[in-house]
C-alpha positions, 0 to 999 in steps of 0.5 A: 500500499502506497501513502504519499507525501510532498516535501516542498523546498527544504522543509518538511511541514507538520501539515504533511505529518498530519495527513500521513498519519490520518491517510494512516489512520484511515488504511487501519480501518479499511485492513480491519475490515478485511476476513482474511487472516494475512498479515497487511504492510503499511510503510512510511519514509521520512526525511528527518530534517528540516534543511537538507545541506551538502555534507551534513548529516541527513536522517532518512527514518523508515516505519512498517505497521502492520494491520493485519490479522497474521505476523508478515515473515522475511519482510525486507526494505530496500531503498536504492534511492541513494545513489553513491555518487549523491550519497555517502552511507554513514550508519545504518544499511539501505538494506534490512530484514525481519524475520517477522513483524506481529500482526498490531505492532510497528518497527523502525529503521534509520540511516544516516547519509551525507549528500554530495551534491547541493541541487534538487533531488527527487526522494523516491520510495523504498521497496517492501516485500513480505510473506503475508502469511504460512504458505503464501507467495511473498507481495512487494509493496512500497513506502511513501515517498518523500517527493522532490527536496533541495539541497543547499550548498554548505556555504549557503547554509553557513551564510545563512545560521553560523554566528558570524564570529569572524565577520564580527571579528573583522568589524571590531577589528576595523572600528578599533582604530575610531574608537581607541585612538579618541580614547588615547587623545582624552587619556592623555590629555586628562592625565596632562591636566591633571599634572598640570592641576597638582603642579599649580597646588604645589 
């Protein structure tokens, strides 16, 4: 069963998460009305980062729900949507297996990737295969597909969100003469005035 989900730009809006949850709930109700004693898996793929940045960690989470009445057997999740030319896998595996997923339960899996390039990227659905009950043929399904998202160049992200310490340091160096020189002149003049005042008193 397929859930759809869009990815506008760099952010993943809260409203879309709510719509995804509502869609899952509706499909759960639909599957619960079936009388056959088989597993039914629903799967969602989520990009957890609010901003996608070149060279920085990107976390993808997969959630699989068994809304059927039997355990799902020989479950395999495979995501071939991250080519080596565009992403480096830092933690986790894009292919994972579960021996069984009991009815009414869910499992999650996460991978951490590093985007190697900036620009637009289409986050496609992952493939899910499982045996719905003993003695039946394997079934193939797909997770939700987050859709197209923009990966920011690291320099643009730093320019927008970094504390700009070097910029402030350069500003301080440039403004130091305009503040320091008048202060030194005032201090020197004030010191001479005090010395002159003391000399007149004596």
